[in-house]
N, C-alpha and C positions, 0 to 999 in steps of 0.2 A: 504493499499500501504507499503510495509515494504522493501525498498532498503537495498541492502548488506551493511555493514560495510566497511568503507574505510580506508586502511592503512594511507591515508593522513589526517584524523581526528581521531587518536587514543585518544583523548582528550574527545571525547564523550562518556558518560557513557549509553546513549540511542540512538537507532537509529534516524536517521532524517527520519522525515515524512512531507508529505505535505497534510495539512489538508483542504479540499475543501468543501464547501457548494454551492451547484449550484441550481439555482432557474430558471424555464422557466415561465414566467408570460406575460400575455397580458392585456394591460391598464396600471394602475398605480398598484405597489404592496404595498399593503397597511401595510404588515406585513414584511417587509425587515430587520427588527429590529431582528426579531427571529432568521434568520440564523446567524447573528453575535452572538447574545446570546448564541446559540448553541455551537458555536466556543469558546467562552469564557469559558463554562464550562469545555471544553477538556482542556484549557490550564493549568486548576489549576491541572492535573493530571501529576504525575513523568514521566511516560512514553513520555508524549509529549512536554518537556521541550527544546527540540531542533528542534521543528516544525515549519514550515512556515504556517500561516492560511491565508486561501483567501476565500471570499464570491463572487460567480459571480452571476450576476443577468442579464437576457435579457432585463430588462428596460433600459433606457437611463440615469437614474438619482436614486440614493439612497434618502431615506428620511434623513433629518439633523438630526435625532436621531441616525439611524442608522452610518451616517459619524461621528459624535460625538464620539459615544461609539468603534466604530471600531479603531479611531484615537488613543484613549485612550489606548485600548488593543494592539495597533501594528497588526491589523489584515487588510490586503491588502482587497480592494473592487474594482471589475472590473465590468463595465457594459456590455453589449452585444458587442458593438462596439469595446471596447478596448479588449476584449476577442479574437473577432474574428481579429483585427489587428494584434494580438500577433501570432496568429496561422498562419496567412499568413506571417509576417515578419520572422518567424524562420521555415518556410516551412513545417509546422507540417501535417503529413497525417493521417487523422482519422481513415482510415481502416472502413468506415462504408459499 
């Protein structure tokens, strides 16, 4: 996803990206840390320096390891309930 550069942000040397890792799981996601690690690898690339990083998981909770690693890397974690709440709150149409 590459949004156009905005005249409001001429100081940005790279475009602003929203990097999202989404996972649909049933039961407990024993590998939620993997999504966090994937985004951490992206954060090191110069073209993603102005990006927002989000992991969305349909489960209720993230593991403590995923929470800790995401917190240190400034990665946003959203569970399924939080994600659905945002869709409703901001009246997002999915167009499915």
